[in-house]
N, CA, C, O and the ligand as a Tripos MOL2 file, in Angstrom:
@<TRIPOS>MOLECULE
protein
  289   287    73     0     0
PROTEIN
NO_CHARGES

@<TRIPOS>ATOM
      1 N          28.2970    1.0660  -23.9620 N.3       1 MET1
      2 CA         27.2570    1.5010  -22.7760 C.3       1 MET1
      3 C          26.5840    0.2750  -22.3820 C.2       1 MET1
      4 O          25.8490   -0.3890  -23.1120 O.2       1 MET1
      5 N          26.9040    0.0100  -21.1150 N.am      2 PRO2
      6 CA         26.4870   -1.2390  -20.3560 C.3       2 PRO2
      7 C          24.9410   -1.1630  -19.8530 C.2       2 PRO2
      8 O          24.5810   -1.1190  -18.6770 O.2       2 PRO2
      9 N          24.0280   -1.1560  -21.1110 N.am      3 ILE3
     10 CA         22.5500   -1.1030  -20.7790 C.3       3 ILE3
     11 C          22.2080   -2.2690  -19.8980 C.2       3 ILE3
     12 O          21.3550   -2.1340  -19.0220 O.2       3 ILE3
     13 N          22.8020   -3.3520  -20.0790 N.am      4 LEU4
     14 CA         22.4720   -4.4890  -19.1490 C.3       4 LEU4
     15 C          22.7040   -4.2680  -17.6410 C.2       4 LEU4
     16 O          22.0920   -4.8030  -16.7170 O.2       4 LEU4
     17 N          23.6840   -3.3950  -17.5770 N.am      5 LEU5
     18 CA         23.9680   -3.2210  -16.0610 C.3       5 LEU5
     19 C          23.0140   -2.1130  -15.5770 C.2       5 LEU5
     20 O          22.6970   -2.1490  -14.3890 O.2       5 LEU5
     21 N          22.5720   -1.2400  -16.2720 N.am      6 ILE6
     22 CA         21.6670   -0.1830  -15.9040 C.3       6 ILE6
     23 C          20.2200   -0.9830  -15.7700 C.2       6 ILE6
     24 O          19.5840   -0.8220  -14.7290 O.2       6 ILE6
     25 N          19.8430   -1.5990  -16.5150 N.am      7 VAL7
     26 CA         18.4880   -2.3560  -16.3340 C.3       7 VAL7
     27 C          18.4750   -3.5210  -15.0620 C.2       7 VAL7
     28 O          17.4730   -3.8130  -14.4110 O.2       7 VAL7
     29 N          19.7480   -4.0650  -14.8940 N.am      8 ALA8
     30 CA         19.8640   -4.9890  -13.7210 C.3       8 ALA8
     31 C          19.8100   -3.9750  -12.3750 C.2       8 ALA8
     32 O          19.1390   -4.2780  -11.3880 O.2       8 ALA8
     33 N          20.5320   -2.8380  -12.4490 N.am      9 LEU9
     34 CA         20.4510   -1.9710  -11.3590 C.3       9 LEU9
     35 C          19.1180   -1.5250  -11.2540 C.2       9 LEU9
     36 O          18.6930   -1.4570  -10.1010 O.2       9 LEU9
     37 N          18.2680   -1.1690  -12.2600 N.am     10 GLY10
     38 CA         16.8140   -0.6910  -12.1830 C.3      10 GLY10
     39 C          16.0710   -1.8340  -11.4720 C.2      10 GLY10
     40 O          15.3540   -1.5930  -10.5010 O.2      10 GLY10
     41 N          16.2410   -3.0950  -11.9600 N.am     11 VAL11
     42 CA         15.4570   -4.0940  -11.3550 C.3      11 VAL11
     43 C          15.7610   -4.2460   -9.9300 C.2      11 VAL11
     44 O          14.7910   -4.4060   -9.1890 O.2      11 VAL11
     45 N          16.9890   -4.2250   -9.3870 N.am     12 PHE12
     46 CA         17.3260   -4.2540   -8.1040 C.3      12 PHE12
     47 C          16.6800   -3.1640   -7.2100 C.2      12 PHE12
     48 O          16.2120   -3.5320   -6.1330 O.2      12 PHE12
     49 N          16.6160   -1.9130   -7.5440 N.am     13 VAL13
     50 CA         15.9980   -0.8630   -6.8480 C.3      13 VAL13
     51 C          14.6920   -1.2120   -6.9030 C.2      13 VAL13
     52 O          14.1040   -1.1070   -5.8270 O.2      13 VAL13
     53 N          14.0060   -1.6240   -7.8980 N.am     14 TRP14
     54 CA         12.5710   -1.7910   -7.7960 C.3      14 TRP14
     55 C          12.2640   -2.8610   -6.9210 C.2      14 TRP14
     56 O          11.2970   -2.6820   -6.1810 O.2      14 TRP14
     57 N          12.8480   -3.8860   -6.8480 N.am     15 MET15
     58 CA         12.7750   -5.1400   -5.8570 C.3      15 MET15
     59 C          12.9050   -4.5070   -4.4400 C.2      15 MET15
     60 O          12.1050   -4.7280   -3.5310 O.2      15 MET15
     61 N          13.9130   -3.7570   -4.3510 N.am     16 LEU16
     62 CA         14.1640   -3.2570   -3.0240 C.3      16 LEU16
     63 C          12.9510   -2.3800   -2.4470 C.2      16 LEU16
     64 O          12.5620   -2.4580   -1.2810 O.2      16 LEU16
     65 N          12.3600   -1.4620   -3.5080 N.am     17 LEU17
     66 CA         11.2200   -0.6330   -2.9900 C.3      17 LEU17
     67 C          10.0200   -1.4000   -2.8390 C.2      17 LEU17
     68 O           9.2560   -1.1680   -1.9020 O.2      17 LEU17
     69 N           9.7830   -2.3280   -3.7130 N.am     18 THR18
     70 CA          8.6300   -3.1370   -3.7130 C.3      18 THR18
     71 C           8.6860   -4.0410   -2.2870 C.2      18 THR18
     72 O           7.6280   -4.1790   -1.6720 O.2      18 THR18
     73 N           9.8590   -4.6260   -1.7890 N.am     19 TYR19
     74 CA          9.9130   -5.3020   -0.5280 C.3      19 TYR19
     75 C           9.7380   -4.4770    0.5380 C.2      19 TYR19
     76 O           9.0780   -4.8770    1.4970 O.2      19 TYR19
     77 N          10.2820   -3.2490    0.5260 N.am     20 ARG20
     78 CA          9.9010   -2.3270    1.5550 C.3      20 ARG20
     79 C           8.5290   -1.9730    1.7930 C.2      20 ARG20
     80 O           8.0270   -1.8070    2.9050 O.2      20 ARG20
     81 N           7.8530   -1.8510    0.4850 N.am     21 ALA21
     82 CA          6.4950   -1.5260    0.7750 C.3      21 ALA21
     83 C           5.7220   -2.8760    1.1490 C.2      21 ALA21
     84 O           4.7010   -2.7900    1.8300 O.2      21 ALA21
     85 N           6.1300   -3.9660    0.7720 N.am     22 ARG22
     86 CA          5.4860   -5.1370    1.3750 C.3      22 ARG22
     87 C           5.6380   -5.1720    2.8560 C.2      22 ARG22
     88 O           4.7150   -5.5130    3.5950 O.2      22 ARG22
     89 N           6.9190   -4.7820    3.3160 N.am     23 GLN23
     90 CA          7.1180   -4.8440    4.8910 C.3      23 GLN23
     91 C           6.1220   -4.0580    5.3460 C.2      23 GLN23
     92 O           5.3280   -4.4480    6.2020 O.2      23 GLN23
     93 N           6.0820   -2.7240    4.7330 N.am     24 ARG24
     94 CA          5.2960   -1.8890    5.6690 C.3      24 ARG24
     95 C           3.7780   -2.1650    5.6990 C.2      24 ARG24
     96 O           3.1030   -1.5780    6.5450 O.2      24 ARG24
     97 N           3.1980   -3.0160    4.8390 N.am     25 THR25
     98 CA          1.9480   -3.2010    4.6430 C.3      25 THR25
     99 C           1.5900   -4.6300    5.0670 C.2      25 THR25
    100 O           0.4740   -5.1050    4.8550 O.2      25 THR25
    101 N           2.5990   -5.3070    5.6840 N.am     26 LYS26
    102 CA          2.5370   -6.8440    6.1460 C.3      26 LYS26
    103 C           1.4850   -7.0780    6.8700 C.2      26 LYS26
    104 O           0.7000   -7.9850    6.5910 O.2      26 LYS26
    105 N           1.3170   -6.1560    8.0590 N.am     27 ASN27
    106 CA          0.2470   -6.2420    9.0430 C.3      27 ASN27
    107 C          -1.0710   -5.5320    8.6340 C.2      27 ASN27
    108 O          -1.9250   -5.3810    9.5080 O.2      27 ASN27
    109 N          -1.2900   -5.1130    7.4560 N.am     28 CYS28
    110 CA         -2.3040   -4.1520    7.2270 C.3      28 CYS28
    111 C          -3.3220   -5.2310    6.2900 C.2      28 CYS28
    112 O          -3.0010   -5.8100    5.2520 O.2      28 CYS28
    113 N          -4.5340   -5.2870    6.9550 N.am     29 ARG29
    114 CA         -5.5390   -6.0930    6.0330 C.3      29 ARG29
    115 C          -6.7880   -5.0330    5.5690 C.2      29 ARG29
    116 O          -7.6480   -4.6590    6.3660 O.2      29 ARG29
    117 N          -6.7510   -4.7150    4.4810 N.am     30 TRP30
    118 CA         -7.8090   -3.8680    4.0440 C.3      30 TRP30
    119 C          -8.9590   -4.5250    3.7540 C.2      30 TRP30
    120 O          -8.9430   -5.4940    2.9950 O.2      30 TRP30
    121 N          -9.9640   -4.1230    4.2600 N.am     31 ARG31
    122 CA        -11.5260   -4.3990    3.8910 C.3      31 ARG31
    123 C         -12.3090   -3.4710    3.0890 C.2      31 ARG31
    124 O         -12.2710   -2.2870    3.4240 O.2      31 ARG31
    125 N         -12.9190   -3.7670    2.2170 N.am     32 GLU32
    126 CA        -13.7400   -2.8200    1.4460 C.3      32 GLU32
    127 C         -15.1000   -3.0720    2.0630 C.2      32 GLU32
    128 O         -15.4570   -4.2030    2.3910 O.2      32 GLU32
    129 N         -16.0200   -1.7510    2.2470 N.am     33 ASP33
    130 CA        -17.3320   -1.7110    2.7940 C.3      33 ASP33
    131 C         -18.0290   -0.9680    1.6050 C.2      33 ASP33
    132 O         -17.9700    0.2570    1.5010 O.2      33 ASP33
    133 N         -18.7530   -1.8420    0.6280 N.am     34 ARG34
    134 CA        -19.5070   -1.3560   -0.3070 C.3      34 ARG34
    135 C         -20.6540   -0.1900    0.1680 C.2      34 ARG34
    136 O         -20.9010    0.8740   -0.4000 O.2      34 ARG34
    137 N         -21.2000   -0.6860    1.2610 N.am     35 SER35
    138 CA        -22.2600    0.1420    1.9060 C.3      35 SER35
    139 C         -21.8300    1.5970    2.1610 C.2      35 SER35
    140 O         -22.6380    2.5250    2.2000 O.2      35 SER35
    141 N         -20.4960    1.7340    2.3320 N.am     36 ARG36
    142 CA        -19.9700    3.0680    2.6410 C.3      36 ARG36
    143 C         -19.2870    3.8400    1.5620 C.2      36 ARG36
    144 O         -18.6180    4.8570    1.7430 O.2      36 ARG36
    145 N         -19.5510    3.1810    0.2800 N.am     37 ASP37
    146 CA        -18.9340    4.0490   -0.7800 C.3      37 ASP37
    147 C         -19.3890    5.4630   -0.7690 C.2      37 ASP37
    148 O         -20.4130    5.7380   -0.1430 O.2      37 ASP37
    149 N         -18.7080    6.4200   -1.4200 N.am     38 THR38
    150 CA        -18.7600    7.7800   -1.5840 C.3      38 THR38
    151 C         -18.4560    8.0430   -2.9890 C.2      38 THR38
    152 O         -17.8990    7.1410   -3.6150 O.2      38 THR38
    153 N         -18.7540    9.2060   -3.6180 N.am     39 PRO39
    154 CA        -18.3320    9.6560   -4.7650 C.3      39 PRO39
    155 C         -16.7530    9.6210   -4.9710 C.2      39 PRO39
    156 O         -16.1880    9.4970   -6.0580 O.2      39 PRO39
    157 N         -16.1470    9.7530   -3.7290 N.am     40 GLU40
    158 CA        -14.5630    9.9400   -3.6190 C.3      40 GLU40
    159 C         -14.0270    8.6430   -4.0470 C.2      40 GLU40
    160 O         -12.8850    8.5660   -4.5010 O.2      40 GLU40
    161 N         -14.7570    7.6640   -3.9320 N.am     41 GLY41
    162 CA        -14.1760    6.1910   -4.1040 C.3      41 GLY41
    163 C         -14.8200    5.3270   -3.1640 C.2      41 GLY41
    164 O         -15.7580    5.6510   -2.4350 O.2      41 GLY41
    165 N         -14.1730    4.0240   -3.2320 N.am     42 ARG42
    166 CA        -14.7120    2.9080   -2.5270 C.3      42 ARG42
    167 C         -14.0790    3.0420   -0.9780 C.2      42 ARG42
    168 O         -12.9270    3.4660   -0.8820 O.2      42 ARG42
    169 N         -14.6950    2.7450    0.0230 N.am     43 TYR43
    170 CA        -14.3370    2.9300    1.5260 C.3      43 TYR43
    171 C         -13.6190    1.7210    1.7070 C.2      43 TYR43
    172 O         -14.1040    0.6720    1.2850 O.2      43 TYR43
    173 N         -12.4720    1.7400    2.3110 N.am     44 PHE44
    174 CA        -11.5750    0.9350    2.6390 C.3      44 PHE44
    175 C         -11.1940    0.9560    4.4280 C.2      44 PHE44
    176 O         -10.9630    2.0520    4.9390 O.2      44 PHE44
    177 N         -11.1600   -0.0750    5.1310 N.am     45 THR45
    178 CA        -10.8170    0.0160    6.4330 C.3      45 THR45
    179 C          -9.8330   -0.8740    6.6660 C.2      45 THR45
    180 O          -9.8830   -1.9410    6.0530 O.2      45 THR45
    181 N          -8.7880   -0.6350    7.5540 N.am     46 CYS46
    182 CA         -7.7850   -1.8000    7.9270 C.3      46 CYS46
    183 C          -8.1630   -2.2470    9.1780 C.2      46 CYS46
    184 O          -8.1230   -1.5700   10.2050 O.2      46 CYS46
    185 N          -8.6150   -3.6600    9.0610 N.am     47 VAL47
    186 CA         -8.7980   -4.3310   10.0000 C.3      47 VAL47
    187 C          -7.6570   -4.5430   11.3530 C.2      47 VAL47
    188 O          -7.8750   -4.8570   12.5230 O.2      47 VAL47
    189 N          -6.5810   -4.2770   10.7450 N.am     48 SER48
    190 CA         -5.2900   -4.5660   11.6660 C.3      48 SER48
    191 C          -5.1030   -3.2640   12.4980 C.2      48 SER48
    192 O          -5.0380   -3.3470   13.7250 O.2      48 SER48
    193 N          -5.0190   -2.1080   11.8880 N.am     49 CYS49
    194 CA         -4.8490   -0.8330   12.6950 C.3      49 CYS49
    195 C          -5.8940    0.2130   12.8360 C.2      49 CYS49
    196 O          -5.7580    1.2040   13.5520 O.2      49 CYS49
    197 N          -7.2150   -0.1210   11.9350 N.am     50 GLY50
    198 CA         -8.3220    0.8140   12.0210 C.3      50 GLY50
    199 C          -8.3240    1.9180   11.2850 C.2      50 GLY50
    200 O          -9.2350    2.7400   11.3830 O.2      50 GLY50
    201 N          -7.2320    2.0760   10.4030 N.am     51 ALA51
    202 CA         -7.0790    3.1760    9.5060 C.3      51 ALA51
    203 C          -8.4350    3.0590    8.2420 C.2      51 ALA51
    204 O          -8.9100    2.0330    7.7570 O.2      51 ALA51
    205 N          -8.7660    4.3630    7.9900 N.am     52 GLU52
    206 CA         -9.8310    4.5170    7.1530 C.3      52 GLU52
    207 C          -9.4950    4.9970    5.8220 C.2      52 GLU52
    208 O          -8.4670    5.6600    5.9600 O.2      52 GLU52
    209 N          -9.8560    4.9910    4.5810 N.am     53 THR53
    210 CA         -9.6770    5.8090    3.4790 C.3      53 THR53
    211 C         -10.6070    5.4630    2.3190 C.2      53 THR53
    212 O         -11.2240    4.4040    2.2110 O.2      53 THR53
    213 N         -10.6300    6.4460    1.5020 N.am     54 PHE54
    214 CA        -11.1600    6.1480    0.0900 C.3      54 PHE54
    215 C         -10.4570    5.8890   -0.9700 C.2      54 PHE54
    216 O          -9.5670    6.6770   -1.2880 O.2      54 PHE54
    217 N         -10.6690    4.9160   -1.6160 N.am     55 SER55
    218 CA         -9.9110    4.6240   -2.9060 C.3      55 SER55
    219 C         -10.7820    4.9960   -4.3270 C.2      55 SER55
    220 O         -11.7960    4.4360   -4.7410 O.2      55 SER55
    221 N         -10.1900    5.8960   -4.8020 N.am     56 PRO56
    222 CA        -10.8950    6.3130   -6.2210 C.3      56 PRO56
    223 C         -10.7370    5.1810   -7.3090 C.2      56 PRO56
    224 O         -11.5930    5.0630   -8.1850 O.2      56 PRO56
    225 N          -9.6390    4.3500   -7.2490 N.am     57 ASP57
    226 CA         -9.6860    3.4030   -8.3520 C.3      57 ASP57
    227 C         -10.1970    1.8920   -7.8180 C.2      57 ASP57
    228 O         -10.0670    0.8830   -8.5120 O.2      57 ASP57
    229 N         -10.7920    1.8910   -6.4900 N.am     58 ASN58
    230 CA        -11.3350    0.6630   -6.1130 C.3      58 ASN58
    231 C         -10.4170   -0.4170   -5.5490 C.2      58 ASN58
    232 O         -10.8600   -1.5240   -5.2400 O.2      58 ASN58
    233 N          -9.1060   -0.0760   -5.4150 N.am     59 MET59
    234 CA         -8.1610   -0.8760   -5.2040 C.3      59 MET59
    235 C          -7.8590   -0.4210   -3.6360 C.2      59 MET59
    236 O          -8.0340    0.7500   -3.2980 O.2      59 MET59
    237 N          -7.4240   -1.3650   -2.7640 N.am     60 PRO60
    238 CA         -6.9560   -1.1960   -1.2590 C.3      60 PRO60
    239 C          -5.7550   -0.4670   -1.5160 C.2      60 PRO60
    240 O          -5.0370   -0.6850   -2.4920 O.2      60 PRO60
    241 N          -5.5110    0.4910   -0.5510 N.am     61 PRO61
    242 CA         -4.1240    1.0300   -0.5400 C.3      61 PRO61
    243 C          -2.9810    0.1170   -0.2590 C.2      61 PRO61
    244 O          -3.1980   -0.8990    0.4010 O.2      61 PRO61
    245 N          -1.7300    0.3950   -0.7160 N.am     62 ARG62
    246 CA         -0.3890   -0.3930   -0.8250 C.3      62 ARG62
    247 C           0.1020   -0.3400    0.2780 C.2      62 ARG62
    248 O           0.8570   -1.2440    0.6330 O.2      62 ARG62
    249 N          -0.1990    0.7580    1.1440 N.am     63 VAL63
    250 CA          0.7210    1.0610    2.4180 C.3      63 VAL63
    251 C          -0.2710    1.2500    3.5360 C.2      63 VAL63
    252 O          -1.4070    1.6990    3.3840 O.2      63 VAL63
    253 N           0.2370    0.8840    4.6100 N.am     64 CYS64
    254 CA         -0.5290    1.1250    5.9660 C.3      64 CYS64
    255 C          -0.7000    2.6260    6.1680 C.2      64 CYS64
    256 O           0.2720    3.3670    6.0230 O.2      64 CYS64
    257 N          -1.8540    3.0830    6.4850 N.am     65 LEU65
    258 CA         -2.2060    4.5290    6.8900 C.3      65 LEU65
    259 C          -2.1460    4.7270    8.4080 C.2      65 LEU65
    260 O          -2.5590    5.7740    8.9060 O.2      65 LEU65
    261 N          -1.6320    3.7280    9.1570 N.am     66 LYS66
    262 CA         -1.4190    3.7570   10.4600 C.3      66 LYS66
    263 C          -0.8460    5.0960   10.9290 C.2      66 LYS66
    264 O           0.1720    5.3290   10.2780 O.2      66 LYS66
    265 N          -1.0860    5.9570   11.7150 N.am     67 PRO67
    266 CA         -0.5650    6.9800   12.2610 C.3      67 PRO67
    267 C           0.8270    6.6180   12.7670 C.2      67 PRO67
    268 O           1.0560    5.5630   13.3590 O.2      67 PRO67
    269 N           1.8680    7.6740   12.4690 N.am     68 GLU68
    270 CA          3.2590    7.3670   13.0690 C.3      68 GLU68
    271 C           3.2610    7.3100   14.5370 C.2      68 GLU68
    272 O           2.6030    8.0590   15.2590 O.2      68 GLU68
    273 N           4.0590    6.3530   14.9380 N.am     69 GLY69
    274 CA          4.2810    6.3080   16.3740 C.3      69 GLY69
    275 C           3.3790    5.2230   17.1590 C.2      69 GLY69
    276 O           3.5370    4.9800   18.3550 O.2      69 GLY69
    277 N           2.4550    4.6260   16.3740 N.am     70 SER70
    278 CA          1.5760    3.6260   16.9510 C.3      70 SER70
    279 C           1.9200    2.2070   16.8040 C.2      70 SER70
    280 O           1.2350    1.2620   17.1950 O.2      70 SER70
    281 N           3.2470    2.1440   16.0960 N.am     71 GLU71
    282 CA          3.5620    0.7610   15.9360 C.3      71 GLU71
    283 C           4.1230    0.0740   17.1770 C.2      71 GLU71
    284 O           4.6160    0.7000   18.1150 O.2      71 GLU71
    285 N           4.0150   -1.2590   17.1220 N.am     72 ARG72
    286 CA          4.6610   -2.0140   18.4060 C.3      72 ARG72
    287 C           5.8520   -1.8110   18.4380 C.2      72 ARG72
    288 O           6.5370   -2.2960   19.3380 O.2      72 ARG72
    289 ZN         -3.1270   -0.7960    8.7980 Zn       73 ZN73
@<TRIPOS>BOND
     1     1     2 1
     2     2     3 1
     3     3     4 2
     4     3     5 am
     5     5     6 1
     6     6     7 1
     7     7     8 2
     8     7     9 am
     9     9    10 1
    10    10    11 1
    11    11    12 2
    12    11    13 am
    13    13    14 1
    14    14    15 1
    15    15    16 2
    16    15    17 am
    17    17    18 1
    18    18    19 1
    19    19    20 2
    20    19    21 am
    21    21    22 1
    22    22    23 1
    23    23    24 2
    24    23    25 am
    25    25    26 1
    26    26    27 1
    27    27    28 2
    28    27    29 am
    29    29    30 1
    30    30    31 1
    31    31    32 2
    32    31    33 am
    33    33    34 1
    34    34    35 1
    35    35    36 2
    36    35    37 am
    37    37    38 1
    38    38    39 1
    39    39    40 2
    40    39    41 am
    41    41    42 1
    42    42    43 1
    43    43    44 2
    44    43    45 am
    45    45    46 1
    46    46    47 1
    47    47    48 2
    48    47    49 am
    49    49    50 1
    50    50    51 1
    51    51    52 2
    52    51    53 am
    53    53    54 1
    54    54    55 1
    55    55    56 2
    56    55    57 am
    57    57    58 1
    58    58    59 1
    59    59    60 2
    60    59    61 am
    61    61    62 1
    62    62    63 1
    63    63    64 2
    64    63    65 am
    65    65    66 1
    66    66    67 1
    67    67    68 2
    68    67    69 am
    69    69    70 1
    70    70    71 1
    71    71    72 2
    72    71    73 am
    73    73    74 1
    74    74    75 1
    75    75    76 2
    76    75    77 am
    77    77    78 1
    78    78    79 1
    79    79    80 2
    80    79    81 am
    81    81    82 1
    82    82    83 1
    83    83    84 2
    84    83    85 am
    85    85    86 1
    86    86    87 1
    87    87    88 2
    88    87    89 am
    89    89    90 1
    90    90    91 1
    91    91    92 2
    92    91    93 am
    93    93    94 1
    94    94    95 1
    95    95    96 2
    96    95    97 am
    97    97    98 1
    98    98    99 1
    99    99   100 2
   100    99   101 am
   101   101   102 1
   102   102   103 1
   103   103   104 2
   104   103   105 am
   105   105   106 1
   106   106   107 1
   107   107   108 2
   108   107   109 am
   109   109   110 1
   110   110   111 1
   111   111   112 2
   112   111   113 am
   113   113   114 1
   114   114   115 1
   115   115   116 2
   116   115   117 am
   117   117   118 1
   118   118   119 1
   119   119   120 2
   120   119   121 am
   121   121   122 1
   122   122   123 1
   123   123   124 2
   124   123   125 am
   125   125   126 1
   126   126   127 1
   127   127   128 2
   128   127   129 am
   129   129   130 1
   130   130   131 1
   131   131   132 2
   132   131   133 am
   133   133   134 1
   134   134   135 1
   135   135   136 2
   136   135   137 am
   137   137   138 1
   138   138   139 1
   139   139   140 2
   140   139   141 am
   141   141   142 1
   142   142   143 1
   143   143   144 2
   144   143   145 am
   145   145   146 1
   146   146   147 1
   147   147   148 2
   148   147   149 am
   149   149   150 1
   150   150   151 1
   151   151   152 2
   152   151   153 am
   153   153   154 1
   154   154   155 1
   155   155   156 2
   156   155   157 am
   157   157   158 1
   158   158   159 1
   159   159   160 2
   160   159   161 am
   161   161   162 1
   162   162   163 1
   163   163   164 2
   164   163   165 am
   165   165   166 1
   166   166   167 1
   167   167   168 2
   168   167   169 am
   169   169   170 1
   170   170   171 1
   171   171   172 2
   172   171   173 am
   173   173   174 1
   174   174   175 1
   175   175   176 2
   176   175   177 am
   177   177   178 1
   178   178   179 1
   179   179   180 2
   180   179   181 am
   181   181   182 1
   182   182   183 1
   183   183   184 2
   184   183   185 am
   185   185   186 1
   186   186   187 1
   187   187   188 2
   188   187   189 am
   189   189   190 1
   190   190   191 1
   191   191   192 2
   192   191   193 am
   193   193   194 1
   194   194   195 1
   195   195   196 2
   196   195   197 am
   197   197   198 1
   198   198   199 1
   199   199   200 2
   200   199   201 am
   201   201   202 1
   202   202   203 1
   203   203   204 2
   204   203   205 am
   205   205   206 1
   206   206   207 1
   207   207   208 2
   208   207   209 am
   209   209   210 1
   210   210   211 1
   211   211   212 2
   212   211   213 am
   213   213   214 1
   214   214   215 1
   215   215   216 2
   216   215   217 am
   217   217   218 1
   218   218   219 1
   219   219   220 2
   220   219   221 am
   221   221   222 1
   222   222   223 1
   223   223   224 2
   224   223   225 am
   225   225   226 1
   226   226   227 1
   227   227   228 2
   228   227   229 am
   229   229   230 1
   230   230   231 1
   231   231   232 2
   232   231   233 am
   233   233   234 1
   234   234   235 1
   235   235   236 2
   236   235   237 am
   237   237   238 1
   238   238   239 1
   239   239   240 2
   240   239   241 am
   241   241   242 1
   242   242   243 1
   243   243   244 2
   244   243   245 am
   245   245   246 1
   246   246   247 1
   247   247   248 2
   248   247   249 am
   249   249   250 1
   250   250   251 1
   251   251   252 2
   252   251   253 am
   253   253   254 1
   254   254   255 1
   255   255   256 2
   256   255   257 am
   257   257   258 1
   258   258   259 1
   259   259   260 2
   260   259   261 am
   261   261   262 1
   262   262   263 1
   263   263   264 2
   264   263   265 am
   265   265   266 1
   266   266   267 1
   267   267   268 2
   268   267   269 am
   269   269   270 1
   270   270   271 1
   271   271   272 2
   272   271   273 am
   273   273   274 1
   274   274   275 1
   275   275   276 2
   276   275   277 am
   277   277   278 1
   278   278   279 1
   279   279   280 2
   280   279   281 am
   281   281   282 1
   282   282   283 1
   283   283   284 2
   284   283   285 am
   285   285   286 1
   286   286   287 1
   287   287   288 2
@<TRIPOS>SUBSTRUCTURE
     1 MET1         2 RESIDUE 1 A MET
     2 PRO2         6 RESIDUE 1 A PRO
     3 ILE3        10 RESIDUE 1 A ILE
     4 LEU4        14 RESIDUE 1 A LEU
     5 LEU5        18 RESIDUE 1 A LEU
     6 ILE6        22 RESIDUE 1 A ILE
     7 VAL7        26 RESIDUE 1 A VAL
     8 ALA8        30 RESIDUE 1 A ALA
     9 LEU9        34 RESIDUE 1 A LEU
    10 GLY10       38 RESIDUE 1 A GLY
    11 VAL11       42 RESIDUE 1 A VAL
    12 PHE12       46 RESIDUE 1 A PHE
    13 VAL13       50 RESIDUE 1 A VAL
    14 TRP14       54 RESIDUE 1 A TRP
    15 MET15       58 RESIDUE 1 A MET
    16 LEU16       62 RESIDUE 1 A LEU
    17 LEU17       66 RESIDUE 1 A LEU
    18 THR18       70 RESIDUE 1 A THR
    19 TYR19       74 RESIDUE 1 A TYR
    20 ARG20       78 RESIDUE 1 A ARG
    21 ALA21       82 RESIDUE 1 A ALA
    22 ARG22       86 RESIDUE 1 A ARG
    23 GLN23       90 RESIDUE 1 A GLN
    24 ARG24       94 RESIDUE 1 A ARG
    25 THR25       98 RESIDUE 1 A THR
    26 LYS26      102 RESIDUE 1 A LYS
    27 ASN27      106 RESIDUE 1 A ASN
    28 CYS28      110 RESIDUE 1 A CYS
    29 ARG29      114 RESIDUE 1 A ARG
    30 TRP30      118 RESIDUE 1 A TRP
    31 ARG31      122 RESIDUE 1 A ARG
    32 GLU32      126 RESIDUE 1 A GLU
    33 ASP33      130 RESIDUE 1 A ASP
    34 ARG34      134 RESIDUE 1 A ARG
    35 SER35      138 RESIDUE 1 A SER
    36 ARG36      142 RESIDUE 1 A ARG
    37 ASP37      146 RESIDUE 1 A ASP
    38 THR38      150 RESIDUE 1 A THR
    39 PRO39      154 RESIDUE 1 A PRO
    40 GLU40      158 RESIDUE 1 A GLU
    41 GLY41      162 RESIDUE 1 A GLY
    42 ARG42      166 RESIDUE 1 A ARG
    43 TYR43      170 RESIDUE 1 A TYR
    44 PHE44      174 RESIDUE 1 A PHE
    45 THR45      178 RESIDUE 1 A THR
    46 CYS46      182 RESIDUE 1 A CYS
    47 VAL47      186 RESIDUE 1 A VAL
    48 SER48      190 RESIDUE 1 A SER
    49 CYS49      194 RESIDUE 1 A CYS
    50 GLY50      198 RESIDUE 1 A GLY
    51 ALA51      202 RESIDUE 1 A ALA
    52 GLU52      206 RESIDUE 1 A GLU
    53 THR53      210 RESIDUE 1 A THR
    54 PHE54      214 RESIDUE 1 A PHE
    55 SER55      218 RESIDUE 1 A SER
    56 PRO56      222 RESIDUE 1 A PRO
    57 ASP57      226 RESIDUE 1 A ASP
    58 ASN58      230 RESIDUE 1 A ASN
    59 MET59      234 RESIDUE 1 A MET
    60 PRO60      238 RESIDUE 1 A PRO
    61 PRO61      242 RESIDUE 1 A PRO
    62 ARG62      246 RESIDUE 1 A ARG
    63 VAL63      250 RESIDUE 1 A VAL
    64 CYS64      254 RESIDUE 1 A CYS
    65 LEU65      258 RESIDUE 1 A LEU
    66 LYS66      262 RESIDUE 1 A LYS
    67 PRO67      266 RESIDUE 1 A PRO
    68 GLU68      270 RESIDUE 1 A GLU
    69 GLY69      274 RESIDUE 1 A GLY
    70 SER70      278 RESIDUE 1 A SER
    71 GLU71      282 RESIDUE 1 A GLU
    72 ARG72      286 RESIDUE 1 A ARG
    73 ZN73       289 GROUP 0 **** ****
């Protein structure tokens, strides 16, 4: 059973996925605005595309919430 091969493949797929995620959020710069916090979570706005969201875990989103079709 080539466990090492499976682990290597898993790492490769993981790197591919995180790379794509980084590409998608490359131009996204999330800023938190604590004055607009709600019980839903912390308010975040993207200074790059203007997307707004609330994060329950106080962490900025990992992807851009930019609407489809508005990319350059
Ligand atoms: Zn954005």
